[in-house]
N, CA, C and O atoms as a printed pandas DataFrame, in Angstrom:
     atom_number atom_name residue_name chain_id  residue_number  x_coord  y_coord  z_coord
0              1         N          UNK        A               1  -27.441   40.259   46.726
1              2        CA          UNK        A               1  -28.746   39.084   47.947
2              3         C          UNK        A               1  -27.660   38.293   48.225
3              4         O          UNK        A               1  -26.711   37.675   47.741
4              5         N          UNK        A               2  -28.197   38.576   49.156
5              6        CA          UNK        A               2  -27.980   37.661   50.434
6              7         C          UNK        A               2  -28.171   36.546   49.740
7              8         O          UNK        A               2  -28.641   36.392   48.613
8              9         N          UNK        A               3  -27.485   35.250   51.051
9             10        CA          UNK        A               3  -27.435   34.362   51.343
10            11         C          UNK        A               3  -28.095   34.026   52.288
11            12         O          UNK        A               3  -27.799   34.520   53.376
12            13         N          UNK        A               4  -29.254   33.041   52.202
13            14        CA          UNK        A               4  -30.101   32.607   53.087
14            15         C          UNK        A               4  -29.676   31.887   54.418
15            16         O          UNK        A               4  -28.516   32.083   54.780
16            17         N          UNK        A               5  -30.479   31.073   55.195
17            18        CA          UNK        A               5  -29.526   30.290   56.108
18            19         C          UNK        A               5  -29.859   28.887   55.653
19            20         O          UNK        A               5  -29.046   27.963   55.635
20            21         N          UNK        A               6  -31.784   28.770   55.097
21            22        CA          UNK        A               6  -31.363   27.276   54.987
22            23         C          UNK        A               6  -30.684   27.133   53.356
23            24         O          UNK        A               6  -30.663   25.914   53.184
24            25         N          UNK        A               7  -30.283   27.608   52.446
25            26        CA          UNK        A               7  -29.957   28.401   51.877
26            27         C          UNK        A               7  -28.289   27.192   52.241
27            28         O          UNK        A               7  -27.927   26.219   51.579
28            29         N          UNK        A               8  -27.714   27.725   53.357
29            30        CA          UNK        A               8  -26.682   27.302   53.206
30            31         C          UNK        A               8  -26.362   26.093   54.243
31            32         O          UNK        A               8  -25.383   25.348   54.284
32            33         N          UNK        A               9  -27.129   26.131   54.790
33            34        CA          UNK        A               9  -27.270   23.990   54.744
34            35         C          UNK        A               9  -27.467   23.355   53.908
35            36         O          UNK        A               9  -26.881   22.278   53.800
36            37         N          UNK        A              10  -28.318   23.760   53.050
37            38        CA          UNK        A              10  -28.365   22.886   51.716
38            39         C          UNK        A              10  -27.388   22.441   50.995
39            40         O          UNK        A              10  -27.266   21.323   50.495
40            41         N          UNK        A              11  -26.330   23.797   50.926
41            42        CA          UNK        A              11  -25.117   23.911   50.064
42            43         C          UNK        A              11  -24.140   22.878   50.565
43            44         O          UNK        A              11  -23.479   22.115   49.861
44            45         N          UNK        A              12  -24.140   22.985   52.306
45            46        CA          UNK        A              12  -23.081   22.352   52.882
46            47         C          UNK        A              12  -23.420   20.971   52.278
47            48         O          UNK        A              12  -22.788   20.389   51.397
48            49         N          UNK        A              13  -24.854   20.435   53.099
49            50        CA          UNK        A              13  -25.050   18.947   53.280
50            51         C          UNK        A              13  -24.370   18.213   51.764
51            52         O          UNK        A              13  -24.023   17.032   51.740
52            53         N          UNK        A              14  -24.237   19.332   50.295
53            54        CA          UNK        A              14  -24.338   19.159   49.448
54            55         C          UNK        A              14  -22.790   18.862   48.711
55            56         O          UNK        A              14  -22.240   18.037   47.981
56            57         N          UNK        A              15  -22.524   20.068   49.403
57            58        CA          UNK        A              15  -20.795   20.390   49.062
58            59         C          UNK        A              15  -20.165   18.966   49.465
59            60         O          UNK        A              15  -19.532   18.873   48.413
60            61         N          UNK        A              16  -19.773   17.575   50.265
61            62        CA          UNK        A              16  -19.765   16.513   49.774
62            63         C          UNK        A              16  -19.556   15.552   48.444
63            64         O          UNK        A              16  -18.557   15.057   47.922
64            65         N          UNK        A              17  -21.051   15.522   48.124
65            66        CA          UNK        A              17  -21.580   14.974   46.453
66            67         C          UNK        A              17  -21.178   16.321   45.635
67            68         O          UNK        A              17  -21.288   15.974   44.459
68            69         N          UNK        A              18  -20.864   17.367   45.654
69            70        CA          UNK        A              18  -20.415   17.798   44.548
70            71         C          UNK        A              18  -19.208   17.944   44.317
71            72         O          UNK        A              18  -18.897   18.138   43.142
72            73         N          UNK        A              19  -18.375   17.911   45.122
73            74        CA          UNK        A              19  -16.626   17.613   45.609
74            75         C          UNK        A              19  -16.541   16.057   44.524
75            76         O          UNK        A              19  -15.663   15.983   43.664
76            77         N          UNK        A              20  -17.267   15.241   44.670
77            78        CA          UNK        A              20  -16.806   14.096   44.581
78            79         C          UNK        A              20  -17.427   13.487   43.448
79            80         O          UNK        A              20  -17.230   12.277   43.340
80            81         N          UNK        A              21  -18.330   14.198   42.330
81            82        CA          UNK        A              21  -18.608   14.828   41.616
82            83         C          UNK        A              21  -17.426   15.066   40.118
83            84         O          UNK        A              21  -17.212   14.681   38.969
84            85         N          UNK        A              22  -16.947   15.973   41.174
85            86        CA          UNK        A              22  -15.790   16.832   40.263
86            87         C          UNK        A              22  -14.195   16.005   40.056
87            88         O          UNK        A              22  -13.257   16.130   39.268
88            89         N          UNK        A              23  -14.588   14.870   41.568
89            90        CA          UNK        A              23  -13.502   14.044   41.400
90            91         C          UNK        A              23  -13.566   12.849   39.918
91            92         O          UNK        A              23  -12.846   12.883   38.921
92            93         N          UNK        A              24  -14.318   12.188   40.137
93            94        CA          UNK        A              24  -14.945   11.076   38.787
94            95         C          UNK        A              24  -14.973   12.207   37.373
95            96         O          UNK        A              24  -14.538   11.735   36.323
96            97         N          UNK        A              25  -15.333   13.254   37.359
97            98        CA          UNK        A              25  -15.083   13.409   35.701
98            99         C          UNK        A              25  -13.332   13.851   35.710
99           100         O          UNK        A              25  -12.767   13.189   34.839
100          101         N          UNK        A              26  -12.352   14.780   36.457
101          102        CA          UNK        A              26  -11.310   13.977   36.560
102          103         C          UNK        A              26  -10.594   13.182   36.556
103          104         O          UNK        A              26   -9.517   13.339   35.980
104          105         N          UNK        A              27  -11.020   11.606   37.420
105          106        CA          UNK        A              27  -10.991   10.808   36.671
106          107         C          UNK        A              27  -11.293   10.217   35.275
107          108         O          UNK        A              27  -10.457    9.681   34.547
108          109         N          UNK        A              28  -12.350   10.358   35.056
109          110        CA          UNK        A              28  -13.037    9.449   33.890
110          111         C          UNK        A              28  -12.100    9.931   32.633
111          112         O          UNK        A              28  -11.675    9.076   31.856
112          113         N          UNK        A              29  -11.908   10.783   32.519
113          114        CA          UNK        A              29  -10.838   11.755   31.700
114          115         C          UNK        A              29   -9.753   10.377   31.529
115          116         O          UNK        A              29   -9.730    9.559   30.610
116          117         N          UNK        A              30   -8.973   10.441   32.626
117          118        CA          UNK        A              30   -7.224    9.748   33.105
118          119         C          UNK        A              30   -7.616    8.322   32.946
119          120         O          UNK        A              30   -6.732    7.468   32.874
120          121         N          UNK        A              31   -9.227    7.908   32.868
121          122        CA          UNK        A              31   -8.921    6.425   33.051
122          123         C          UNK        A              31   -9.468    6.046   31.894
123          124         O          UNK        A              31   -9.442    4.826   31.738
124          125         N          UNK        A              32  -10.281    7.067   30.446
125          126        CA          UNK        A              32  -10.363    6.942   29.067
126          127         C          UNK        A              32   -8.962    6.674   28.187
127          128         O          UNK        A              32   -8.641    5.804   27.378
128          129         N          UNK        A              33   -8.417    7.622   28.633
129          130        CA          UNK        A              33   -6.781    7.549   28.671
130          131         C          UNK        A              33   -5.749    6.360   28.473
131          132         O          UNK        A              33   -4.912    5.824   27.748
132          133         N          UNK        A              34   -6.473    6.358   29.709
133          134        CA          UNK        A              34   -5.424    4.724   30.306
134          135         C          UNK        A              34   -6.218    3.354   29.169
135          136         O          UNK        A              34   -5.633    2.804   28.237
136          137         N          UNK        A              35   -7.646    3.087   29.618
137          138        CA          UNK        A              35   -7.711    2.377   28.800
138          139         C          UNK        A              35   -8.185    2.267   27.037
139          140         O          UNK        A              35   -8.904    1.439   26.478
140          141         N          UNK        A              36   -7.321    3.674   26.393
141          142        CA          UNK        A              36   -7.190    3.547   25.107
142          143         C          UNK        A              36   -6.232    3.382   25.042
143          144         O          UNK        A              36   -6.036    2.480   24.228
144          145         N          UNK        A              37   -4.744    3.996   25.746
145          146        CA          UNK        A              37   -3.337    3.008   26.331
146          147         C          UNK        A              37   -3.477    1.637   25.279
147          148         O          UNK        A              37   -3.263    1.250   24.130
148          149         N          UNK        A              38   -4.106    1.158   26.862
149          150        CA          UNK        A              38   -3.683   -0.134   26.391
150          151         C          UNK        A              38   -4.402   -0.869   25.443
151          152         O          UNK        A              38   -3.880   -1.945   25.151
152          153         N          UNK        A              39   -5.593   -0.555   24.803
153          154        CA          UNK        A              39   -5.660   -1.396   23.727
154          155         C          UNK        A              39   -4.967   -1.134   22.411
155          156         O          UNK        A              39   -4.738   -2.012   21.579
156          157         N          UNK        A              40   -4.625    0.243   22.277
157          158        CA          UNK        A              40   -3.226    0.105   21.197
158          159         C          UNK        A              40   -2.087   -0.731   21.106
159          160         O          UNK        A              40   -1.620   -1.225   20.080
160          161         N          UNK        A              41   -1.431   -0.916   22.992
161          162        CA          UNK        A              41   -0.211   -1.884   23.041
162          163         C          UNK        A              41   -1.073   -3.134   22.964
163          164         O          UNK        A              41   -0.476   -4.104   22.496
164          165         N          UNK        A              42   -2.448   -3.355   23.344
165          166        CA          UNK        A              42   -2.637   -4.927   22.644
166          167         C          UNK        A              42   -2.611   -5.271   21.072
167          168         O          UNK        A              42   -2.059   -6.269   20.608
168          169         N          UNK        A              43   -3.281   -4.310   20.336
169          170        CA          UNK        A              43   -3.242   -4.182   19.225
170          171         C          UNK        A              43   -1.745   -4.441   18.160
171          172         O          UNK        A              43   -1.567   -4.976   17.066
172          173         N          UNK        A              44   -0.933   -3.803   19.080
173          174        CA          UNK        A              44    0.488   -3.560   18.437
174          175         C          UNK        A              44    1.150   -5.039   18.744
175          176         O          UNK        A              44    1.659   -5.749   17.876
176          177         N          UNK        A              45    1.048   -5.367   20.132
177          178        CA          UNK        A              45    1.717   -6.254   20.399
178          179         C          UNK        A              45    1.253   -7.888   19.522
179          180         O          UNK        A              45    2.020   -8.833   19.340
180          181         N          UNK        A              46   -0.396   -7.792   19.048
181          182        CA          UNK        A              46   -0.624   -9.038   18.383
182          183         C          UNK        A              46   -0.328   -9.120   16.899
183          184         O          UNK        A              46   -0.206  -10.139   16.219
184          185         N          UNK        A              47   -0.206   -7.426   16.400
185          186        CA          UNK        A              47    0.123   -7.380   15.105
186          187         C          UNK        A              47    2.126   -8.031   15.041
187          188         O          UNK        A              47    2.568   -8.728   14.128
188          189         N          UNK        A              48    2.699   -7.689   15.885
189          190        CA          UNK        A              48    4.305   -8.019   16.128
190          191         C          UNK        A              48    4.369  -10.014   16.243
191          192         O          UNK        A              48    5.212  -10.911   16.215
192          193         N          UNK        A              49    3.097   -9.870   16.360
193          194        CA          UNK        A              49    2.974  -12.126   17.152
194          195         C          UNK        A              49    2.394  -12.653   15.480
195          196         O          UNK        A              49    2.746  -13.705   14.945
196          197         N          UNK        A              50    1.575  -11.775   14.956
197          198        CA          UNK        A              50    1.132  -12.452   13.934
198          199         C          UNK        A              50    1.757  -12.398   12.777
199          200         O          UNK        A              50    2.690  -11.634   12.529
200          201         N          UNK        A              51    1.282  -13.187   12.034
201          202        CA          UNK        A              51    2.562  -13.212   10.550
202          203         C          UNK        A              51    1.047  -13.049    9.130
203          204         O          UNK        A              51    0.032  -13.619    8.728
204          205         N          UNK        A              52    2.083  -11.614    8.855
205          206        CA          UNK        A              52    0.740  -10.757    7.566
206          207         C          UNK        A              52    1.056  -11.463    6.607
207          208         O          UNK        A              52    2.196  -11.905    6.465
208          209         N          UNK        A              53   -0.122  -11.727    5.616
209          210        CA          UNK        A              53   -0.388  -12.705    4.430
210          211         C          UNK        A              53    0.756  -11.316    3.793
211          212         O          UNK        A              53    1.138  -10.236    4.241
212          213         N          UNK        A              54    0.964  -12.051    2.622
213          214        CA          UNK        A              54    1.784  -11.419    1.740
214          215         C          UNK        A              54    0.858  -11.164    0.207
215          216         O          UNK        A              54    0.256  -12.043   -0.409
216          217         N          UNK        A              55    0.953   -9.865   -0.121
217          218        CA          UNK        A              55    0.396   -9.134   -1.532
218          219         C          UNK        A              55    0.733  -10.279   -2.309
219          220         O          UNK        A              55    1.321  -11.347   -2.139
220          221         N          UNK        A              56   -0.089   -9.424   -3.596
221          222        CA          UNK        A              56    0.314  -10.667   -5.150
222          223         C          UNK        A              56    1.343  -10.957   -5.112
223          224         O          UNK        A              56    1.867  -10.155   -4.339
224          225         N          UNK        A              57    2.239  -11.793   -5.541
225          226        CA          UNK        A              57    3.513  -11.935   -6.532
226          227         C          UNK        A              57    3.862  -11.407   -7.119
227          228         O          UNK        A              57    2.992  -11.170   -7.957
228          229         N          UNK        A              58    4.811  -10.883   -7.362
229          230        CA          UNK        A              58    5.264  -10.272   -9.188
230          231         C          UNK        A              58    6.662  -11.161   -9.067
231          232         O          UNK        A              58    7.182  -11.771   -8.132
232          233         N          UNK        A              59    7.050  -10.930  -10.565
233          234        CA          UNK        A              59    8.134  -11.456  -11.048
234          235         C          UNK        A              59    9.448  -10.870  -10.549
235          236         O          UNK        A              59    9.544   -9.643  -10.561
236          237         N          UNK        A              60   10.240  -11.434  -10.212
237          238        CA          UNK        A              60   11.209  -10.745   -9.448
238          239         C          UNK        A              60   12.380  -11.321  -11.050
239          240         O          UNK        A              60   12.185  -11.817  -12.159
240          241         N          UNK        A              61   13.764  -10.772  -10.088
241          242        CA          UNK        A              61   15.322  -10.848  -10.993
242          243         C          UNK        A              61   15.212  -12.653  -11.491
243          244         O          UNK        A              61   15.417  -13.173  -12.588
244          245         N          UNK        A              62   14.848  -13.190  -10.311
245          246        CA          UNK        A              62   15.496  -15.282  -11.198
246          247         C          UNK        A              62   13.863  -14.831  -11.697
247          248         O          UNK        A              62   12.968  -14.805  -10.853
248          249         N          UNK        A              63   13.705  -14.631  -12.536
249          250        CA          UNK        A              63   12.540  -15.739  -13.341
250          251         C          UNK        A              63   13.072  -15.444  -14.975
251          252         O          UNK        A              63   13.692  -14.586  -15.603
252          253         N          UNK        A              64   12.349  -16.832  -15.214
253          254        CA          UNK        A              64   13.296  -17.859  -16.516
254          255         C          UNK        A              64   12.397  -17.128  -17.582
255          256         O          UNK        A              64   11.251  -16.724  -17.385
256          257         N          UNK        A              65   13.132  -17.031  -18.762
257          258        CA          UNK        A              65   12.212  -16.193  -19.803
258          259         C          UNK        A              65   12.785  -17.385  -20.947
259          260         O          UNK        A              65   13.738  -17.637  -21.684
260          261         N          UNK        A              66   11.237  -17.982  -20.429
261          262        CA          UNK        A              66   11.134  -19.283  -21.688
262          263         C          UNK        A              66   11.093  -19.544  -22.892
263          264         O          UNK        A              66   11.089  -20.644  -23.446
264          265         N          UNK        A              67   11.041  -17.920  -23.566
265          266        CA          UNK        A              67   10.585  -18.309  -25.345
266          267         C          UNK        A              67   12.481  -18.792  -25.358
267          268         O          UNK        A              67   12.979  -19.786  -25.885
268          269         N          UNK        A              68   13.217  -17.621  -24.541
269          270        CA          UNK        A              68   14.731  -17.918  -25.415
270          271         C          UNK        A              68   15.197  -19.280  -25.069
271          272         O          UNK        A              68   15.591  -19.950  -26.024
272          273         N          UNK        A              69   15.245  -20.044  -23.421
273          274        CA          UNK        A              69   15.659  -21.406  -23.482
274          275         C          UNK        A              69   14.821  -21.964  -24.779
275          276         O          UNK        A              69   15.428  -22.058  -25.845
276          277         N          UNK        A              70   13.222  -22.394  -24.697
277          278        CA          UNK        A              70   13.098  -22.865  -26.108
278          279         C          UNK        A              70   13.457  -22.984  -27.574
279          280         O          UNK        A              70   13.285  -23.870  -28.411
280          281         N          UNK        A              71   14.030  -21.758  -27.595
281          282        CA          UNK        A              71   14.877  -21.436  -28.877
282          283         C          UNK        A              71   16.118  -21.965  -29.153
283          284         O          UNK        A              71   16.632  -22.589  -30.081
284          285         N          UNK        A              72   16.549  -21.408  -27.761
285          286        CA          UNK        A              72   17.937  -22.117  -27.826
286          287         C          UNK        A              72   17.928  -23.853  -28.196
287          288         O          UNK        A              72   18.388  -24.357  -29.221
288          289         N          UNK        A              73   17.342  -24.493  -27.179
289          290        CA          UNK        A              73   16.896  -26.208  -26.867
290          291         C          UNK        A              73   17.215  -26.829  -28.138
291          292         O          UNK        A              73   17.891  -27.840  -28.327
292          293         N          UNK        A              74   16.467  -25.865  -29.227
293          294        CA          UNK        A              74   15.279  -26.436  -30.294
294          295         C          UNK        A              74   16.673  -26.935  -31.720
295          296         O          UNK        A              74   16.456  -27.582  -32.744
296          297         N          UNK        A              75   17.713  -26.474  -31.350
297          298        CA          UNK        A              75   18.965  -26.900  -32.173
298          299         C          UNK        A              75   18.433  -26.246  -33.467
299          300         O          UNK        A              75   17.549  -25.435  -33.190
300          301         N          UNK        A              76   18.665  -26.328  -34.689
301          302        CA          UNK        A              76   18.400  -25.700  -36.127
302          303         C          UNK        A              76   16.805  -25.586  -36.147
303          304         O          UNK        A              76   16.635  -24.879  -37.141
304          305         N          UNK        A              77   15.555  -25.863  -35.639
305          306        CA          UNK        A              77   14.430  -25.814  -35.754
306          307         C          UNK        A              77   14.101  -24.075  -34.898
307          308         O          UNK        A              77   13.113  -23.367  -34.703
308          309         N          UNK        A              78   15.300  -24.020  -34.655
309          310        CA          UNK        A              78   14.753  -22.035  -33.785
310          311         C          UNK        A              78   14.981  -21.492  -35.067
311          312         O          UNK        A              78   14.192  -20.717  -35.608
312          313         N          UNK        A              79   16.287  -21.969  -35.682
313          314        CA          UNK        A              79   16.844  -21.494  -36.865
314          315         C          UNK        A              79   15.934  -21.205  -38.059
315          316         O          UNK        A              79   15.942  -20.077  -38.552
316          317         N          UNK        A              80   15.458  -21.792  -38.356
317          318        CA          UNK        A              80   14.410  -22.028  -38.983
318          319         C          UNK        A              80   13.421  -21.450  -39.062
319          320         O          UNK        A              80   12.978  -21.071  -40.146
320          321         N          UNK        A              81   12.724  -21.202  -37.717
321          322        CA          UNK        A              81   11.599  -20.951  -37.344
322          323         C          UNK        A              81   12.434  -18.918  -37.869
323          324         O          UNK        A              81   12.144  -18.171  -38.804
324          325         N          UNK        A              82   13.488  -18.754  -36.687
325          326        CA          UNK        A              82   13.316  -16.930  -37.274
326          327         C          UNK        A              82   13.421  -16.251  -38.342
327          328         O          UNK        A              82   13.182  -15.087  -38.666
328          329         N          UNK        A              83   14.079  -17.773  -39.171
329          330        CA          UNK        A              83   13.761  -17.187  -41.038
330          331         C          UNK        A              83   12.671  -17.057  -41.588
331          332         O          UNK        A              83   12.359  -16.266  -42.478
332          333         N          UNK        A              84   11.995  -17.909  -41.022
333          334        CA          UNK        A              84   10.826  -17.600  -41.564
334          335         C          UNK        A              84    9.935  -16.029  -40.802
335          336         O          UNK        A              84    9.384  -15.152  -41.469
336          337         N          UNK        A              85   10.032  -16.076  -39.374
337          338        CA          UNK        A              85    9.940  -14.957  -39.141
338          339         C          UNK        A              85   10.235  -13.715  -39.522
339          340         O          UNK        A              85    9.462  -12.762  -39.426
340          341         N          UNK        A              86   11.628  -13.672  -40.074
341          342        CA          UNK        A              86   11.899  -12.616  -41.232
342          343         C          UNK        A              86   11.563  -12.153  -42.387
343          344         O          UNK        A              86   11.319  -11.018  -42.797
344          345         N          UNK        A              87   11.592  -13.712  -43.106
345          346        CA          UNK        A              87   10.950  -13.396  -44.338
346          347         C          UNK        A              87    9.600  -12.739  -44.177
347          348         O          UNK        A              87    9.097  -12.139  -45.127
348          349         N          UNK        A              88    8.993  -12.831  -43.002
349          350        CA          UNK        A              88    7.450  -12.892  -43.306
350          351         C          UNK        A              88    7.466  -11.425  -42.983
351          352         O          UNK        A              88    6.748  -10.717  -43.688
352          353         N          UNK        A              89    8.297  -10.747  -41.856
353          354        CA          UNK        A              89    8.742   -9.242  -41.474
354          355         C          UNK        A              89    8.860   -8.072  -42.300
355          356         O          UNK        A              89    8.758   -6.864  -42.086
356          357         N          UNK        A              90    9.293   -9.334  -44.090
357          358        CA          UNK        A              90    9.873   -8.284  -45.049
358          359         C          UNK        A              90    8.661   -8.571  -46.018
359          360         O          UNK        A              90    8.662   -7.805  -46.982
360          361         N          UNK        A              91    7.751   -9.373  -46.004
361          362        CA          UNK        A              91    7.097   -9.054  -46.988
362          363         C          UNK        A              91    5.458   -8.195  -46.249
363          364         O          UNK        A              91    4.476   -7.944  -46.947
364          365         N          UNK        A              92    5.552   -7.909  -44.839
365          366        CA          UNK        A              92    4.859   -6.393  -44.832
366          367         C          UNK        A              92    5.482   -5.285  -44.714
367          368         O          UNK        A              92    5.024   -4.174  -44.445
368          369         N          UNK        A              93    6.740   -5.664  -44.959
369          370        CA          UNK        A              93    6.886   -3.929  -44.908
370          371         C          UNK        A              93    6.943   -3.260  -46.532
371          372         O          UNK        A              93    7.249   -3.861  -47.563
372          373         N          UNK        A              94    6.554   -1.862  -46.379
373          374        CA          UNK        A              94    6.209   -1.201  -47.718
374          375         C          UNK        A              94    7.377   -0.832  -48.400
375          376         O          UNK        A              94    7.712    0.327  -48.152
376          377         N          UNK        A              95    8.084   -1.416  -49.153
377          378        CA          UNK        A              95    9.149   -0.119  -50.142
378          379         C          UNK        A              95    8.630    0.398  -50.874
379          380         O          UNK        A              95    7.726    0.011  -51.615
380          381         N          UNK        A              96    9.308    1.735  -50.748
381          382        CA          UNK        A              96    9.285    2.889  -52.113
382          383         C          UNK        A              96   10.141    2.863  -53.315
383          384         O          UNK        A              96   11.241    3.412  -53.372
384          385         N          UNK        A              97    9.618    2.240  -54.218
385          386        CA          UNK        A              97   11.004    2.214  -54.967
386          387         C          UNK        A              97   11.814    3.165  -55.800
387          388         O          UNK        A              97   12.830    2.955  -56.462
388          389         N          UNK        A              98   10.816    4.741  -55.525
389          390        CA          UNK        A              98   12.308    5.526  -55.723
390          391         C          UNK        A              98   13.001    5.807  -54.911
391          392         O          UNK        A              98   13.981    6.499  -55.188
392          393         N          UNK        A              99   12.690    5.252  -53.190
393          394        CA          UNK        A              99   13.795    5.677  -52.145
394          395         C          UNK        A              99   15.156    4.827  -52.002
395          396         O          UNK        A              99   15.389    3.619  -51.974
396          397         N          UNK        A             100   16.015    6.073  -51.918
397          398        CA          UNK        A             100   16.761    4.951  -52.121
398          399         C          UNK        A             100   17.916    5.290  -53.562
399          400         O          UNK        A             100   19.060    5.736  -53.474
400          401         N          UNK        A             101   17.259    4.957  -54.669
401          402        CA          UNK        A             101   17.907    4.861  -55.770
402          403         C          UNK        A             101   19.700    6.123  -56.626
403          404         O          UNK        A             101   20.771    6.110  -57.233
404          405         N          UNK        A             102   18.478    7.066  -55.818
405          406        CA          UNK        A             102   19.058    8.493  -56.162
406          407         C          UNK        A             102   19.908    9.024  -55.817
407          408         O          UNK        A             102   19.404    9.408  -54.762
408          409         N          UNK        A             103   21.267    9.583  -55.792
409          410        CA          UNK        A             103   21.920   10.100  -54.834
410          411         C          UNK        A             103   22.057   11.949  -54.846
411          412         O          UNK        A             103   23.161   12.263  -55.291
412          413         N          UNK        A             104   21.376   12.920  -54.544
413          414        CA          UNK        A             104   21.471   14.230  -54.823
414          415         C          UNK        A             104   22.997   14.598  -54.406
415          416         O          UNK        A             104   23.519   14.613  -53.291
416          417         N          UNK        A             105   23.423   14.830  -55.433
417          418        CA          UNK        A             105   25.280   16.113  -54.610
418          419         C          UNK        A             105   25.093   17.092  -54.072
419          420         O          UNK        A             105   25.481   17.428  -52.953
420          421         N          UNK        A             106   24.150   17.955  -55.211
421          422        CA          UNK        A             106   24.358   18.981  -56.094
422          423         C          UNK        A             106   24.304   19.881  -54.365
423          424         O          UNK        A             106   24.799   21.007  -54.431
424          425         N          UNK        A             107   23.800   19.499  -53.007
425          426        CA          UNK        A             107   24.500   20.029  -52.176
426          427         C          UNK        A             107   23.158   21.083  -51.978
427          428         O          UNK        A             107   23.209   21.999  -51.158
């Protein structure tokens, strides 16, 4: 199909607009990448300047065990308490009367 002279005139007139549109599409992709890159750089700079909040604090090796200190500091009271605890533990254990009484040497 042949090109008519009127179509040729229309195409030549619009040639400048088509070129500008194509250039704008190419520049839009580059512009969006540049904007995204500057936003990322700005966020990272803000994070470097800001002080971050710490999470919950955990007990470290410097923690003092209060139970050990209270027993050592109480002196004889701590020893009496430990003797009472041992006697209570002995009462709670079940003892079998036949267990440990007979020794089997037959092998």
